C-alpha positions in Angstrom: -5.1 67.5 49.1 -6.3 66.6 45.6 -4.6 69.0 43.3 -6.1 70.0 40.0 -2.6 70.4 38.5 -1.6 66.8 38.4 -3.3 63.7 37.0 -2.3 61.9 40.2 -2.0 63.1 43.7 0.5 62.1 46.4 2.0 63.6 49.5 5.6 64.9 49.2 8.3 62.2 49.4 9.7 62.2 52.9 13.0 61.2 54.4 11.9 57.7 55.2 11.8 55.8 58.5 11.8 52.1 57.7 9.6 49.8 59.7 10.4 46.0 59.7 10.0 44.7 56.2 7.6 41.9 55.3 8.8 38.4 54.6 11.6 38.5 51.9 10.6 38.3 48.3 11.7 35.4 46.2 14.2 37.7 44.5 17.5 38.2 46.3 18.0 41.7 45.1 14.4 42.8 46.0 15.5 45.8 48.0 17.5 47.4 45.2 15.1 46.6 42.3 12.7 49.4 41.6 9.2 48.5 40.4 5.6 49.6 40.7 2.2 48.1 41.4 -1.3 49.5 40.6 -4.6 48.4 42.1 -8.2 49.8 42.3 -10.0 51.3 45.2 -13.5 52.9 45.5 -13.7 56.7 45.7 -14.6 56.5 49.4 -11.7 54.2 50.1 -9.3 56.5 48.2 -10.3 59.3 50.6 -9.5 57.1 53.6 -6.1 56.3 52.1 -5.3 60.0 51.6 -6.5 61.0 55.1 -7.3 64.4 56.5 -4.9 66.9 54.9 -3.0 64.0 53.4 -1.9 62.7 56.8 -2.5 59.0 56.2 -0.8 58.8 52.8 2.2 60.7 54.2 2.4 58.3 57.1 2.2 55.3 54.8 4.9 56.6 52.6 7.1 57.3 55.7 6.5 53.8 57.1 7.0 51.9 53.9 9.6 54.0 52.0 7.5 53.7 48.8 5.8 56.5 46.8 2.0 56.3 46.8 -0.1 58.1 44.2 -3.8 58.1 43.4 -5.8 59.1 40.4 -8.1 62.1 40.8 -11.6 61.7 42.1 -13.2 61.7 38.7 -10.6 59.6 37.0 -11.7 55.9 37.0 -10.3 52.7 35.5 -12.3 52.2 32.3 -15.6 50.3 32.8 -15.5 50.9 36.6 -16.2 53.6 39.1 -12.9 52.9 40.9 -9.8 55.0 41.2 -6.2 53.8 40.7 -3.5 53.6 43.3 0.1 53.4 42.1 2.9 52.4 44.5 6.5 52.7 43.3 9.8 51.8 44.9 11.7 48.7 45.9 9.7 45.5 46.0 9.8 45.2 49.8 8.8 48.9 50.1 5.9 48.5 47.7 4.6 45.4 49.4 4.8 47.2 52.8 2.7 50.1 51.4 0.2 47.7 49.9 -0.2 45.9 53.2 -0.7 49.2 55.1 -3.4 50.3 52.7 -5.3 47.0 52.6 -5.0 46.7 56.4 -6.5 50.1 56.9 -9.4 49.4 54.5 -10.1 46.1 56.2 -10.3 47.8 59.6 -13.0 50.1 58.2 -15.3 47.3 57.1 -18.2 47.2 59.6 -18.4 43.9 61.4 -21.8 42.3 61.6 -23.2 41.3 65.0 -22.1 37.9 66.1 -19.7 37.6 63.1 -16.2 36.9 64.4 -14.8 36.0 60.9 -11.8 37.9 59.6 -13.0 40.8 57.3 -12.1 40.3 53.7 -11.9 42.4 50.5 -10.9 41.6 47.0 -7.8 43.3 45.6 -7.8 44.1 41.9 -4.3 44.7 40.5 -3.9 46.5 37.2 -1.4 44.7 35.0 -0.3 45.4 31.4 -1.6 42.8 29.0 2.0 42.3 27.6 3.1 41.2 31.1 0.2 38.9 32.0 1.9 35.9 30.2 4.7 36.0 32.8 2.3 35.4 35.7 0.1 32.9 33.7 2.9 30.6 32.5 2.7 27.8 29.9 -0.7 26.1 30.3 -1.4 28.3 33.4 1.4 26.6 35.3 2.7 29.7 37.1 -0.6 31.1 38.2 -1.6 27.6 39.4 1.6 27.5 41.5 0.9 30.9 42.9 -2.6 29.8 44.0 -1.3 26.7 45.6 1.5 28.5 47.4 -0.5 31.4 48.7 -4.0 29.7 49.1 -5.5 32.9 47.6 -7.9 33.0 44.7 -6.3 34.6 41.7 -8.2 35.4 38.5 -7.0 37.3 35.5 -9.7 39.1 33.4 -9.7 39.0 29.6 -8.6 42.2 27.9 -11.7 44.5 27.5 -11.9 45.3 23.8 -14.8 47.8 24.4 -12.3 50.4 25.3 -10.1 51.5 22.4 -6.5 51.5 23.3 -6.9 49.9 26.7 -3.8 47.6 27.2 -4.3 46.7 30.9 -6.1 43.7 32.5 -7.3 43.2 36.1 -5.9 40.5 38.3 -8.4 39.9 41.1 -7.0 38.4 44.4 -9.3 37.0 47.1 -8.6 35.4 50.5 -7.4 36.5 53.9 -4.9 39.5 54.0 -2.1 37.0 54.7 -3.1 35.0 51.6 -3.5 38.1 49.5 -0.2 39.6 50.5 1.6 36.3 49.7 0.0 36.2 46.3 0.8 39.8 45.6 4.4 39.2 46.7 4.7 36.3 44.2 3.0 38.2 41.4 5.0 41.5 41.9 8.3 39.6 42.2 7.6 37.8 38.9 6.5 41.0 37.1 9.6 42.9 38.3 11.7 40.4 36.3 9.6 40.9 33.2 11.1 43.4 30.8 7.6 44.1 29.3 6.5 45.2 32.8 9.5 47.3 33.6 9.2 49.2 30.3 5.8 50.6 31.4 7.1 51.8 34.8 7.9 55.4 33.8 4.5 56.2 32.1 2.0 53.9 33.8 -0.7 56.6 34.2 -1.1 58.1 30.8 -4.2 56.1 30.0 -6.2 57.4 32.9 -6.4 60.9 31.7 -7.3 59.9 28.1 -9.8 57.2 28.9 -11.5 58.8 31.8 -11.8 62.3 30.3 -14.0 60.5 27.7 -15.7 58.4 30.4 -16.4 61.3 32.7 -20.1 61.9 33.2 -21.0 58.2 32.3 -20.7 57.0 35.9 -18.1 54.5 34.9 -20.5 52.5 32.7 -18.9 50.1 30.3 -19.7 51.8 27.0 -17.7 52.3 23.8 -16.2 55.7 23.3 -17.7 57.2 20.3 -17.8 61.0 20.8 -17.2 63.0 17.7 -16.6 66.4 19.4 -13.8 64.8 21.3 -12.0 64.3 18.0 -12.1 67.9 16.8 -8.9 69.8 16.7 -8.4 72.3 19.5 -5.6 74.2 21.0 -4.8 75.0 24.6 -1.9 77.1 26.1 -0.7 76.4 29.7 2.0 77.9 31.7 5.0 76.1 33.3 7.7 77.7 35.4 10.8 78.4 33.4 13.0 76.3 35.7 10.8 73.2 35.1 10.8 73.4 31.3 13.9 71.2 31.0 12.0 68.4 32.8 9.2 68.7 30.3 11.5 68.7 27.3 13.9 66.0 28.6 17.4 65.2 27.3 17.5 65.7 23.6 13.7 66.4 23.6 13.0 62.8 24.7 10.3 63.6 27.3 8.3 65.9 25.1 8.4 63.5 22.2 7.2 60.7 24.5 4.3 62.8 25.7 3.4 63.8 22.2 3.5 60.2 21.0 1.5 58.8 24.0 -1.2 61.5 23.9 -1.4 62.1 20.2 -1.2 65.8 20.7 1.2 68.3 19.1 3.2 70.3 21.7 5.0 73.6 21.2 7.1 75.5 23.9 7.6 79.2 23.7 11.1 80.7 23.3 13.1 81.9 26.3 11.7 85.2 27.6 8.3 84.5 26.0 6.2 84.2 29.1 2.5 84.0 30.0 1.2 87.5 30.7 2.2 88.8 34.1 4.2 85.7 35.0 7.6 84.1 34.4 5.9 80.9 33.2 6.8 79.7 29.7 4.0 79.0 27.3 3.2 75.4 26.3 0.7 75.2 23.4 -1.0 71.8 23.0 -3.0 71.0 19.9 -5.2 68.0 19.1 -8.4 66.4 20.1 -9.8 67.2 23.5 -8.8 63.9 24.9 -5.3 64.2 23.5 -4.9 67.7 25.0 -6.1 66.5 28.4 -3.8 63.5 28.3 -0.8 65.6 27.3 -1.6 68.3 29.9 -1.8 65.7 32.7 1.4 64.0 31.6 3.2 67.4 31.6 1.8 68.5 35.0 2.7 65.1 36.5 6.3 65.7 35.6 6.2 69.3 37.0 4.3 68.1 40.2 6.9 65.4 40.8 9.7 68.0 40.5 7.9 70.3 42.9 7.5 67.5 45.4 11.2 66.8 45.4 12.0 70.4 45.9 9.9 70.4 49.2 11.9 67.5 50.6 
């Protein structure tokens, strides 16, 4: 299930069967508005979400109508040993997918003898720092109202400056699943109206490859990244099917410029007819530091993987 070709894995998008939606979001156009939500899960929990042969994640996508992706098993959120789940789609679809995942993970928490209390787990959302103001409000007014309305505990972490370039913060939500889902509904509906949040929708995963390629081997410890060999200039050539090159380049070269800017790598694509030996794959040469190369490669393969998934529909 976990492909080495893409920074994030997901099962192919299916023709969706919609189950009854959760309570309506505060926004009236919630079904049409596309958005995304990210949260952390342990490596073991990620395996449970994927399921045998990808059966569980496929089922959750079919039930919810949302797309579900996970970071690879060695790619953790900086300073943790937790993987990232991203859910994208309409607000109601995304909320349904979150509820399916949390419900499954709660069912797998072992009950202690004689303890009839409802099992609980904390949910840690990953939110861009630029969008946190919209859920905090002036003097904390908005987050206070969310806590009062949902009865959930909501805490926003400060931005961790130990990790250069990290622009995301963690929003920790505690309580019963009903309280947590109410809080997540309020938060996501607010974020979906924030232009700063919507701007990050199309490239929300680029940091994972860059940060965690540096963090790999450190067991998620919160240390500063200071690795000189990572900064040396290297060059790697990868192959991409000729029919997918247009997706990598984008209209007017927009995609490839975006990938180059976000990763810090230089990217060159071979001319038509210039293929990798023995294939019909075009050559893409990526030059830069090791972490820039890995970030660029993962962004490229994510675009290719998404196209391949759509072709299997």
